[in-house]
RODRENKOL-974277 format. One record per residue (C-alpha): residue in one letter; x, y, z; residue number from 1. Coordinates in Angstrom, 3 decimals. Layout:
SITE; A; X; Y; Z; NUM
...
END
This chain:
SITE; M; 73.732; -12.623; 7.939; 1
SITE; S; 77.137; -13.033; 6.359; 2
SITE; E; 80.021; -14.455; 8.372; 3
SITE; D; 81.078; -10.932; 9.381; 4
SITE; G; 77.584; -10.190; 10.750; 5
SITE; K; 76.235; -8.070; 7.888; 6
SITE; V; 72.534; -8.538; 7.149; 7
SITE; Y; 71.924; -9.544; 3.531; 8
SITE; N; 69.897; -6.964; 1.596; 9
SITE; K; 67.102; -9.405; 0.757; 10
SITE; Y; 66.571; -10.117; 4.474; 11
SITE; F; 66.826; -6.533; 5.707; 12
SITE; D; 63.057; -5.951; 5.871; 13
SITE; K; 62.599; -9.128; 7.921; 14
SITE; F; 65.511; -8.089; 10.144; 15
SITE; K; 63.826; -4.737; 10.820; 16
SITE; Q; 60.499; -6.429; 11.546; 17
SITE; I; 62.014; -8.832; 14.065; 18
SITE; N; 63.896; -6.066; 15.866; 19
SITE; K; 60.800; -3.862; 16.067; 20
SITE; Y; 58.781; -6.803; 17.345; 21
SITE; L; 61.391; -7.308; 20.076; 22
SITE; E; 61.165; -3.641; 21.062; 23
SITE; I; 57.417; -4.004; 21.592; 24
SITE; F; 57.926; -7.356; 23.319; 25
SITE; D; 60.470; -5.771; 25.665; 26
SITE; K; 58.032; -3.106; 26.862; 27
SITE; A; 55.127; -5.548; 27.127; 28
SITE; L; 57.200; -7.963; 29.187; 29
SITE; D; 57.432; -5.370; 31.963; 30
SITE; K; 53.744; -6.042; 32.662; 31
SITE; I; 54.250; -9.797; 32.955; 32
SITE; D; 55.326; -11.650; 36.082; 33
SITE; T; 58.876; -12.722; 35.228; 34
SITE; S; 59.666; -14.016; 38.714; 35
SITE; K; 58.348; -17.406; 37.595; 36
SITE; K; 59.017; -19.465; 34.500; 37
SITE; I; 57.461; -17.811; 31.440; 38
SITE; R; 55.734; -20.165; 29.026; 39
SITE; I; 55.602; -18.879; 25.448; 40
SITE; L; 53.800; -20.236; 22.394; 41
SITE; D; 54.847; -19.015; 18.942; 42
SITE; F; 52.135; -20.058; 16.527; 43
SITE; G; 52.956; -20.477; 12.841; 44
SITE; C; 56.626; -19.979; 13.591; 45
SITE; G; 57.763; -20.687; 10.003; 46
SITE; K; 61.547; -20.478; 9.799; 47
SITE; A; 61.540; -19.206; 13.408; 48
SITE; Y; 63.400; -15.934; 12.919; 49
SITE; L; 61.230; -14.447; 15.664; 50
SITE; T; 61.368; -17.529; 17.875; 51
SITE; F; 65.149; -17.657; 17.980; 52
SITE; A; 65.383; -13.885; 18.446; 53
SITE; V; 63.021; -14.048; 21.437; 54
SITE; Y; 65.049; -16.942; 22.838; 55
SITE; Y; 68.311; -14.990; 22.599; 56
SITE; Y; 66.699; -11.887; 24.069; 57
SITE; L; 65.223; -13.691; 27.088; 58
SITE; K; 68.305; -15.829; 27.685; 59
SITE; N; 71.078; -13.293; 27.233; 60
SITE; I; 69.504; -9.890; 27.831; 61
SITE; R; 66.563; -10.242; 30.227; 62
SITE; K; 68.040; -13.372; 31.834; 63
SITE; V; 64.698; -14.822; 32.943; 64
SITE; D; 63.455; -18.376; 33.289; 65
SITE; F; 61.366; -19.377; 30.260; 66
SITE; Y; 60.319; -22.069; 27.825; 67
SITE; I; 59.293; -21.513; 24.186; 68
SITE; E; 57.346; -23.842; 21.942; 69
SITE; G; 57.078; -23.084; 18.227; 70
SITE; L; 54.252; -24.624; 16.220; 71
SITE; D; 54.170; -25.076; 12.466; 72
SITE; L; 52.426; -27.389; 10.012; 73
SITE; K; 55.470; -28.139; 7.840; 74
SITE; E; 57.181; -31.237; 9.183; 75
SITE; D; 60.441; -30.737; 7.240; 76
SITE; V; 60.746; -27.168; 8.540; 77
SITE; V; 60.082; -28.273; 12.117; 78
SITE; N; 62.718; -31.017; 11.842; 79
SITE; D; 65.272; -28.519; 10.529; 80
SITE; L; 64.515; -26.098; 13.366; 81
SITE; N; 64.955; -28.776; 16.003; 82
SITE; R; 68.317; -29.725; 14.468; 83
SITE; I; 69.383; -26.060; 14.632; 84
SITE; K; 68.334; -25.585; 18.255; 85
SITE; D; 70.112; -28.833; 19.209; 86
SITE; A; 73.296; -27.676; 17.461; 87
SITE; L; 73.062; -24.374; 19.348; 88
SITE; H; 72.343; -26.178; 22.646; 89
SITE; Y; 69.179; -24.124; 23.092; 90
SITE; E; 67.522; -26.249; 25.740; 91
SITE; E; 64.555; -24.024; 26.596; 92
SITE; I; 62.970; -24.249; 23.167; 93
SITE; N; 61.184; -26.902; 21.136; 94
SITE; F; 59.477; -27.004; 17.759; 95
SITE; V; 56.396; -29.122; 17.131; 96
SITE; C; 54.569; -30.040; 13.933; 97
SITE; K; 50.977; -29.523; 15.005; 98
SITE; D; 47.867; -27.524; 14.201; 99
SITE; I; 47.170; -25.077; 16.989; 100
SITE; K; 43.549; -26.269; 17.013; 101
SITE; D; 44.903; -29.588; 18.315; 102
SITE; Y; 47.187; -27.944; 20.863; 103
SITE; D; 45.964; -29.034; 24.282; 104
SITE; K; 48.067; -28.265; 27.325; 105
SITE; S; 46.918; -28.743; 30.897; 106
SITE; D; 48.926; -25.681; 31.950; 107
SITE; D; 48.085; -22.164; 30.859; 108
SITE; I; 50.559; -20.230; 28.768; 109
SITE; D; 51.868; -16.782; 29.594; 110
SITE; I; 52.528; -15.344; 26.129; 111
SITE; M; 51.125; -16.016; 22.667; 112
SITE; L; 53.131; -14.717; 19.709; 113
SITE; T; 52.186; -14.651; 16.038; 114
SITE; L; 53.903; -12.891; 13.162; 115
SITE; H; 51.985; -12.697; 9.890; 116
SITE; A; 49.677; -15.644; 10.535; 117
SITE; C; 47.603; -15.623; 7.358; 118
SITE; D; 43.833; -15.194; 7.118; 119
SITE; I; 41.909; -17.102; 9.842; 120
SITE; A; 45.164; -18.505; 11.285; 121
SITE; T; 45.299; -15.309; 13.352; 122
SITE; D; 41.755; -15.970; 14.615; 123
SITE; I; 42.688; -19.546; 15.495; 124
SITE; A; 45.659; -18.262; 17.489; 125
SITE; L; 43.603; -15.625; 19.322; 126
SITE; K; 40.910; -18.145; 20.239; 127
SITE; K; 43.542; -20.555; 21.538; 128
SITE; A; 45.296; -17.776; 23.476; 129
SITE; V; 42.028; -16.990; 25.260; 130
SITE; E; 41.439; -20.697; 25.905; 131
SITE; L; 44.957; -21.074; 27.368; 132
SITE; N; 44.514; -17.952; 29.498; 133
SITE; A; 47.521; -16.130; 28.013; 134
SITE; A; 48.597; -13.097; 30.021; 135
SITE; L; 50.014; -11.373; 26.928; 136
SITE; I; 49.116; -11.623; 23.240; 137
SITE; L; 51.216; -10.043; 20.491; 138
SITE; S; 49.713; -10.833; 17.107; 139
SITE; V; 50.625; -9.373; 13.714; 140
SITE; P; 47.910; -10.443; 11.236; 141
SITE; C; 48.474; -11.042; 7.552; 142
SITE; C; 46.142; -11.352; 4.552; 143
SITE; Q; 42.618; -11.154; 6.017; 144
SITE; K; 40.364; -12.841; 3.484; 145
SITE; E; 37.380; -14.176; 5.420; 146
SITE; L; 35.217; -11.057; 5.583; 147
SITE; F; 35.837; -9.748; 2.046; 148
SITE; P; 33.032; -11.801; 0.419; 149
SITE; K; 30.757; -11.415; 3.470; 150
SITE; I; 30.727; -7.637; 3.945; 151
SITE; K; 27.561; -5.962; 2.647; 152
SITE; S; 26.173; -2.505; 3.347; 153
SITE; D; 23.742; -0.539; 1.178; 154
SITE; D; 24.766; 2.654; 2.992; 155
SITE; L; 28.438; 2.080; 2.142; 156
SITE; N; 28.026; 0.669; -1.360; 157
SITE; G; 29.790; 3.712; -2.813; 158
SITE; V; 32.907; 2.536; -0.988; 159
SITE; L; 32.480; -1.236; -1.116; 160
SITE; K; 31.861; -1.385; -4.880; 161
SITE; H; 35.577; -0.733; -5.380; 162
SITE; G; 37.434; -3.990; -4.791; 163
SITE; I; 40.635; -2.435; -3.490; 164
SITE; L; 38.709; -0.250; -1.010; 165
SITE; K; 36.512; -3.147; 0.057; 166
SITE; E; 39.647; -5.194; 0.724; 167
SITE; R; 41.020; -2.479; 3.000; 168
SITE; V; 37.706; -1.994; 4.784; 169
SITE; A; 37.455; -5.765; 5.300; 170
SITE; A; 40.937; -5.827; 6.854; 171
SITE; I; 40.098; -2.936; 9.196; 172
SITE; V; 36.789; -4.505; 10.223; 173
SITE; T; 38.469; -7.889; 10.740; 174
SITE; D; 41.080; -6.522; 13.131; 175
SITE; S; 38.509; -4.354; 14.917; 176
SITE; L; 36.352; -7.407; 15.610; 177
SITE; R; 39.389; -9.386; 16.741; 178
SITE; S; 40.298; -6.687; 19.240; 179
SITE; L; 36.721; -6.480; 20.526; 180
SITE; Y; 36.598; -10.274; 20.775; 181
SITE; L; 39.566; -10.119; 23.135; 182
SITE; E; 38.046; -7.250; 25.117; 183
SITE; K; 34.813; -9.118; 25.720; 184
SITE; N; 36.836; -12.156; 26.801; 185
SITE; G; 38.776; -10.385; 29.529; 186
SITE; Y; 41.621; -8.538; 27.803; 187
SITE; K; 42.720; -4.954; 27.440; 188
SITE; S; 43.343; -4.838; 23.696; 189
SITE; E; 44.760; -2.239; 21.351; 190
SITE; I; 45.832; -2.098; 17.721; 191
SITE; I; 49.156; -0.375; 17.113; 192
SITE; E; 51.466; 0.273; 14.191; 193
SITE; F; 53.964; -2.541; 14.244; 194
SITE; I; 56.508; -1.112; 11.806; 195
SITE; D; 56.742; 1.432; 9.012; 196
SITE; M; 55.004; 0.356; 5.784; 197
SITE; D; 58.313; 0.637; 3.921; 198
SITE; H; 59.208; -2.747; 5.431; 199
SITE; T; 55.825; -4.483; 5.158; 200
SITE; P; 52.272; -3.387; 4.267; 201
SITE; K; 51.044; -5.773; 6.985; 202
SITE; N; 52.127; -3.387; 9.690; 203
SITE; L; 49.467; -3.561; 12.403; 204
SITE; M; 49.770; -5.474; 15.661; 205
SITE; I; 47.077; -6.554; 18.099; 206
SITE; R; 48.550; -6.158; 21.602; 207
SITE; A; 46.468; -7.498; 24.470; 208
SITE; F; 46.997; -7.956; 28.194; 209
SITE; K; 44.891; -10.113; 30.499; 210
SITE; D; 42.560; -7.792; 32.345; 211
SITE; K; 38.831; -7.756; 32.939; 212
SITE; A; 36.051; -7.923; 30.385; 213
SITE; N; 34.979; -4.647; 28.805; 214
SITE; P; 31.183; -4.405; 29.288; 215
SITE; L; 30.833; -2.244; 26.147; 216
SITE; A; 32.813; -4.593; 23.884; 217
SITE; E; 29.919; -6.989; 23.242; 218
SITE; E; 27.632; -4.140; 22.183; 219
SITE; E; 30.306; -2.597; 19.930; 220
SITE; Y; 31.080; -6.011; 18.432; 221
SITE; K; 27.405; -6.625; 17.557; 222
SITE; R; 27.010; -3.131; 16.129; 223
SITE; I; 29.937; -3.529; 13.733; 224
SITE; K; 28.535; -6.852; 12.537; 225
SITE; E; 25.147; -5.232; 12.007; 226
SITE; I; 26.562; -2.285; 10.041; 227
SITE; F; 28.482; -4.559; 7.665; 228
SITE; G; 25.880; -7.327; 7.439; 229
SITE; L; 28.159; -9.962; 8.935; 230
SITE; K; 27.135; -13.428; 10.127; 231
SITE; N; 28.890; -16.714; 10.848; 232
SITE; I; 32.339; -15.266; 11.614; 233
SITE; F; 35.036; -17.869; 12.230; 234
SITE; I; 36.298; -16.406; 15.495; 235
SITE; E; 32.865; -16.950; 17.038; 236
SITE; G; 32.712; -20.666; 16.235; 237
END
């Protein structure tokens, strides 16, 4: 923003995305126990637009007890973010340069956030969220590349022979399997439109709440893999 609070044109799409994310976060938070300290992990936080927005929202609007940790692989970015949060005296937040695969906390987390974690980074985050027993997962995937070269189906060759259509099918199948993965691991999962495509073509969000395992999810998961000839999927490893 400029000094008078006007959002620069080149950041307007990101501004809209963050605000829409907060709207969804606001409604989802009503299903979380906020009487205790909420522990939040923002994976692949990047420049932390979302992380700082969530901090402000929880601190100044919801006024709940919380702690946020942002993870990113770029050490210079993480150092800059920690300098910013220190200058702002944001005490309930910390940024760490670490791969989420190496993230090992003895305590469970309450909320896992991701915004446009690319390719299998979303799968890594979902697997870790399940491992850490997250009560709420809000994940906006980005470029899903893993399944594109793996998908094969003689029955659907008329569709899959077109690269652009195969890419879209691969993205849909990827997110469907991710949602089913969460369902068979004890979550109520749904895929929703995150924001209008005018602001980003990556506009789907996986929203999941800790629940009980869906007994049909395993069967549906296997059937999708069978239809598209899929084996050795990262999220299973």
